[in-house]
C-alpha positions in Angstrom: -2.8 37.1 -57.2 -5.2 34.7 -58.7 -8.9 35.2 -58.1 -8.9 32.0 -56.0 -6.5 33.5 -53.4 -8.4 36.7 -53.2 -11.5 34.8 -52.2 -9.8 33.0 -49.3 -8.1 36.0 -47.8 -4.5 36.4 -46.7 -2.6 33.3 -45.9 -1.5 32.8 -42.3 0.3 30.2 -40.2 -1.8 27.5 -38.7 -2.0 27.7 -34.9 -0.7 31.3 -34.6 -3.9 32.4 -32.8 -4.1 29.2 -30.8 -1.1 29.6 -28.5 -3.1 31.2 -25.7 -6.0 28.8 -26.1 -3.8 25.8 -25.1 -2.6 27.6 -22.0 -6.2 28.4 -21.0 -7.4 24.9 -21.6 -4.6 23.4 -19.5 -5.3 25.9 -16.7 -8.9 24.7 -16.7 -8.2 20.9 -17.0 -5.2 20.6 -14.7 -6.9 21.2 -11.4 -9.6 18.6 -12.3 -6.9 16.2 -13.3 -5.1 16.6 -10.0 -8.3 16.2 -8.0 -9.0 13.0 -9.8 -5.5 11.7 -9.4 -5.2 12.4 -5.7 -8.8 11.1 -5.2 -7.7 7.8 -6.8 -4.7 7.6 -4.5 -6.8 8.3 -1.4 -9.4 5.7 -2.4 -6.6 3.1 -3.0 -5.3 3.9 0.5 -8.7 3.6 2.0 -9.2 0.2 0.4 -5.8 -1.0 1.6 -6.6 0.1 5.2 -10.0 -1.6 5.0 -8.4 -4.9 4.0 -5.9 -4.5 6.8 -8.8 -4.0 9.3 -10.6 -7.0 8.0 -7.5 -9.1 8.3 -6.9 -8.0 11.8 -10.5 -8.6 12.8 -10.4 -12.1 11.3 -7.1 -13.0 13.0 -8.2 -11.6 16.4 -11.6 -13.5 16.3 -9.9 -16.7 15.3 -7.4 -16.3 18.2 -10.2 -15.6 20.6 -12.2 -18.6 19.5 -9.2 -21.0 19.8 -7.6 -19.7 23.1 -8.9 -18.6 26.4 -8.1 -14.9 26.3 -9.1 -11.4 27.2 -9.6 -8.3 25.1 -6.1 -7.0 25.8 -4.5 -10.4 24.8 -6.6 -10.6 21.6 -5.5 -7.0 20.7 -1.9 -7.9 21.4 -2.2 -10.9 19.1 -2.9 -8.5 16.1 -0.7 -5.6 17.3 1.5 -5.8 14.2 -1.5 -5.6 11.9 -2.9 -2.6 13.9 0.5 -0.9 13.8 0.7 -1.3 10.0 -2.5 0.7 9.7 -1.1 3.8 11.4 2.6 3.6 10.3 2.3 5.8 7.2 0.3 8.6 9.0 2.0 10.0 12.1 -1.1 12.0 13.2 -3.4 9.0 13.0 -4.9 7.6 16.2 -4.7 3.9 17.0 -7.8 1.9 15.9 -10.5 1.2 18.5 -10.6 -2.5 19.4 -13.5 -4.2 21.2 -14.3 -7.8 21.8 -17.6 -9.2 23.2 -17.5 -10.9 25.6 -14.4 -9.3 27.1 -13.0 -12.6 28.1 -13.4 -16.0 26.5 -13.6 -19.3 28.3 -13.7 -22.9 27.3 -17.0 -24.0 25.9 -18.0 -27.3 27.4 -21.2 -27.9 25.3 -22.6 -26.6 22.1 -23.9 -24.1 21.1 -21.3 -21.9 22.5 -21.6 -18.1 22.9 -20.4 -16.2 19.8 -17.3 -14.0 20.1 -17.6 -10.7 18.3 -14.5 -8.6 17.5 -15.0 -5.0 16.2 -12.3 -2.6 15.0 -13.0 1.0 13.9 -10.5 3.6 12.6 -11.0 7.3 11.8 -9.2 8.0 8.5 -7.0 11.0 7.9 -6.2 11.9 4.3 -2.5 11.5 3.3 -2.6 14.4 0.8 -3.7 17.9 2.1 -5.7 18.4 -1.1 -8.0 15.6 -0.2 -8.6 16.5 3.5 -11.9 18.2 2.9 -13.2 15.1 1.2 -11.8 12.2 3.3 -10.8 13.4 6.7 -12.9 11.9 9.5 -14.1 9.0 7.4 -14.7 6.0 9.8 -13.6 2.6 8.6 -14.7 -0.4 10.5 -14.7 -4.2 10.4 -16.2 -6.8 12.6 -16.2 -10.6 12.7 -18.1 -13.1 14.7 -16.8 -16.6 15.6 -18.2 -19.3 17.7 -15.8 -21.1 20.0 -15.8 -24.8 19.6 -15.4 -27.0 22.7 -11.7 -27.1 23.6 
């Protein structure tokens, strides 16, 4: 052996002692990765539902401003949008729908009374891992329209 090799010590394979280190690092990082991944999925679903709520509120308030209607009829006009909110989650409740005033009539002179439509929905997480973080979150949307003289 040359004096140079004696100073360095015995030669060994690179990575021989690092086999267990990779497993430990993966065990530490993987749960955090899955939490972030499922959190992103839940947030995307929440944003999708919020957009559907806003679309339903806008459509219902437009319908109520244009047609003489009641709360039940306005809710029926957006029934397909409200059904789309709960279709992916069988344990979800239907959204709460309110309209003020409860019936709309023709407005003979301006300014007319505003019509307010409000929908709220209690969110249930789609992945069991995210239930502690997102279950019970209330999503809501409202719109106010003024009925023009018919």
